[in-house]
C-alpha positions in Angstrom: 9.8 -8.0 9.5 9.6 -5.2 7.1 6.9 -3.5 6.7 6.8 -2.3 3.1 4.4 0.5 1.4 3.9 -0.3 -2.4 1.6 1.4 -4.4 1.0 4.2 -6.7 0.4 8.5 -6.6 0.2 10.7 -8.8 2.0 14.0 -9.0 -0.2 16.0 -6.6 -0.2 13.2 -3.8 -3.1 11.8 -4.9 -4.1 7.6 -4.2 -7.4 7.6 -6.1 -9.5 10.2 -7.4 -12.8 11.6 -5.0 -14.8 8.2 -5.5 -11.5 6.3 -4.9 -11.7 5.0 -8.4 -8.4 4.1 -9.9 -8.8 5.1 -13.4 -6.1 7.1 -14.0 -3.7 4.6 -12.9 -5.0 2.1 -15.6 -4.9 4.5 -18.1 -1.3 5.3 -17.1 0.3 2.2 -17.3 0.0 -1.8 -16.0 2.2 -3.1 -12.3 4.1 -5.4 -16.0 6.0 -2.2 -16.4 7.0 -1.8 -13.0 9.0 -4.4 -10.6 5.5 -6.0 -9.1 6.3 -9.6 -9.2 9.9 -9.5 -7.9 8.4 -7.1 -5.4 5.4 -9.5 -4.6 7.5 -12.1 -4.3 9.0 -11.6 -1.4 5.9 -10.3 1.0 4.0 -12.7 3.3 1.6 -10.6 4.3 -0.7 -8.1 2.8 -2.8 -5.6 5.1 -6.1 -3.6 3.3 -8.7 -1.1 4.5 -12.3 -1.8 2.9 -12.5 -0.1 0.6 -9.3 -0.9 -1.2 -10.2 -4.3 -0.9 -13.7 -3.2 -2.4 -11.9 -1.6 -5.2 -9.4 -5.3 -6.3 -12.8 -7.7 -5.0 -14.1 -5.4 -8.7 -10.9 -6.8 -10.8 -11.3 -9.9 -12.5 -10.1 -12.3 -11.0 -9.9 -10.6 -7.5 -9.9 -14.2 -5.4 -6.7 -15.2 -7.3 -4.7 -11.8 -7.6 -2.7 -12.0 -4.4 -2.4 -16.1 -4.3 1.5 -16.9 -1.7 0.4 -14.2 0.9 -1.9 -14.6 3.4 -4.6 -11.1 2.8 -6.2 -9.4 6.3 -8.8 -6.6 5.4 -9.3 -3.8 7.9 -13.3 -4.5 8.5 -16.5 -3.9 10.9 -18.1 -7.4 8.7 -17.3 -10.7 9.4 -17.3 -12.5 5.6 -16.4 -10.7 2.8 -16.9 -11.1 -0.9 -14.0 -13.0 -1.7 -12.3 -16.2 -0.8 -8.3 -15.7 0.3 -9.5 -12.0 2.2 -9.5 -12.2 6.1 -11.5 -9.9 7.5 -9.6 -8.4 10.7 -10.9 -5.1 12.8 -9.3 -3.3 15.3 -5.4 -1.0 15.4 -3.3 -1.8 12.4 -0.3 -0.8 14.4 -1.5 -3.4 17.8 -3.0 -6.0 14.8 1.1 -6.1 12.9 2.8 -6.1 16.1 0.9 -9.7 16.8 2.1 -11.5 13.7 6.1 -12.4 14.5 9.4 -10.9 13.7 10.2 -13.2 10.8 7.5 -11.8 7.9 6.9 -9.2 5.3 4.0 -7.5 5.7 3.3 -5.2 2.3 0.3 -2.1 3.4 -1.7 -2.0 0.2 -3.9 0.8 -0.2 -5.1 4.1 1.6 -3.7 5.9 4.9 -6.1 4.2 6.8 -3.6 1.5 8.0 -0.6 3.4 6.5 -1.3 6.8 8.9 -1.3 4.6 12.0 1.9 2.2 11.1 4.1 5.6 10.5 2.7 7.3 14.0 3.8 4.4 15.2 7.4 4.2 13.4 6.4 1.3 12.4 7.1 1.8 8.4 10.3 0.8 7.2 10.3 1.3 3.7 8.1 3.5 0.7 7.7 2.3 -2.8 6.2 4.7 -4.5 5.6 5.3 -8.5 4.9 8.3 -9.9 2.1 8.3 -12.7 3.1 11.4 -14.3 -1.1 12.8 -13.9 -3.0 15.3 -12.3 -6.3 14.7 -10.3 -6.2 18.4 -8.7 -8.1 16.6 -5.6 -8.7 12.5 -4.3 -7.3 10.9 -1.6 -4.2 11.5 -0.6 -1.4 9.1 0.3 -0.5 10.7 3.0 -2.6 11.5 6.2 -0.5 10.9 9.6 -0.9 13.4 12.4 2.5 15.8 12.8 5.2 15.1 13.0 8.2 14.6 11.5 9.5 11.1 9.9 12.1 10.5 8.0 13.6 8.5 5.3 16.2 7.3 3.3 16.6 7.3 -0.4 17.9 4.1 -1.9 16.7 4.0 -5.5 15.2 6.2 -8.3 13.6 4.0 -10.8 12.0 4.3 -14.2 9.1 2.2 -16.0 7.4 3.3 -18.5 5.5 6.6 -17.5 6.4 5.9 -14.3 9.5 7.1 -11.9 9.9 5.3 -9.1 11.3 6.1 -5.8 12.7 3.4 -3.3 12.7 5.2 0.3 14.1 3.1 3.8 13.2 4.1 7.9 16.2 6.7 8.3 17.5 4.7 11.4 19.5 8.1 12.7 15.9 9.1 13.6 12.4 10.9 13.2 
């Protein structure tokens, strides 16, 4: 099993604006300019929080946006407005432990899911696309508790206006 975070942030480290909006991202470029298709083809499972799901649900054809993966949404509700998304509740780290060892898991969106997985050293790969945007305030990507986490840089690529940094967990320890 490998756990991936793959997503885009601003130069000042924000995943979304203060209202959880992504207008800044859509105005900068599109997924067609990145390696998104190749990345997604390697995933078995997606995991996201309710706010990320709500942003996805606003998109045209939201129900078909992740057609080949099992898509879990951490929420306190028992049903969701889009087909193809499964509501779950509980601890993200415990949930991931129960998924088995032969799956690639993509953490989509924010720190609600990412932070506890980082705290338990369960994130194997960080693929960060950096957009040339400064928001000044917003929803930060990293909010885990204090504790040194080391990653090894694997690759740097350019896709249009995006810089993509690919990191793997430093096996030497955190």
